[in-house]
Structure formats: C-alpha cells, structure tokens
N, C-alpha and C positions, 0 to 999 in steps of 0.2 A: 830899279831890283840891283843892280849894279852896281849902281855910285851907291846906294845906304848897303851891300855888303864891304862898296872900298873905303866906306867911311869907318864904318864897324871894325874892319880888322888893322884901321889905319890907328884906331881910338887904344885900340884894345894893343896893343903893343908898339903903345907912342918912343920908348926908351927903344926901343929899334929901330925903327922907322927914321928915329935922327939920327942916331951912328952914321945906317946905311943912307940918307940925303945929305946926310954932311951943318949943316947948323936950323934948326930949328923954325927961324925966318923958309926955308926950301918945304917942312916939314907943314909948315900954318899953308902958303901956296896951292897944298897939296891942296892938302884937306879942305882947304873954299871952295877953289876946284870943283873938289862932287856934290856941293849942298848949292842948287839950283836957288836962283835969286827968285823967280814965275817961271811962268808956264810962258812957254815961246817958243822965239829965236835966242839963242844962247850966244849970249857975248861971248868972246874969247877970250878972255879971261877963266871960263867955263872951261873953255873945253882941254878933254879927257887925249892932251898932249899924250905922244909913247914913250920919246927919251925919262918923262915924270912919273906915268900911272906902269911900265912896262915892267917893271920887276914886282909891287903892287901886285899886278895882278895875275903876278906869278905864283907868287903867296899862295892870295886869298885860293883861286882853282887851280892849283897842284897840274899848269900847261906849265907848258916852255913859252912862250912870247917871241915872235914876229913879223919883223912888221920887214911885205913888202908894196914898196915902191916901182 
C-alpha cells in the first residue's frame, strides 16, 4: 500500500517532484523503484533508498522522516 500511495503522490505532483529531484531521469528512477516487477525477492533497483524517498514519504504522510543508523 505504501508503494502505491507514493506512486500516486509522485504522478499527481510530477512537475513539483522533477524540480525537487533535479532531473526527470532521477524522478523516473524513483518512480520505477516503487513499481515491483514480481512477487518474491526484490532486486536492488527496487529498494526504497531513504536518501531518495524521505522527502516523498514526508510529503505524502505529513511526518518528518529520520533515518537512524
């Protein structure tokens, strides 16, 4: 459900996110990472990398996103 929510958010505000991410290429990479290819093990290009996703997650759910490592 989270991947679907984030995909809808990206598509609904496409121009804004292209500006935020800097290029349409980065926007497309992030959008593609949210769409699973199959069930089972997820390949690296489909991982939700926090550096790329944190702003999108914060915007969609209206919460600050903090990564603790």
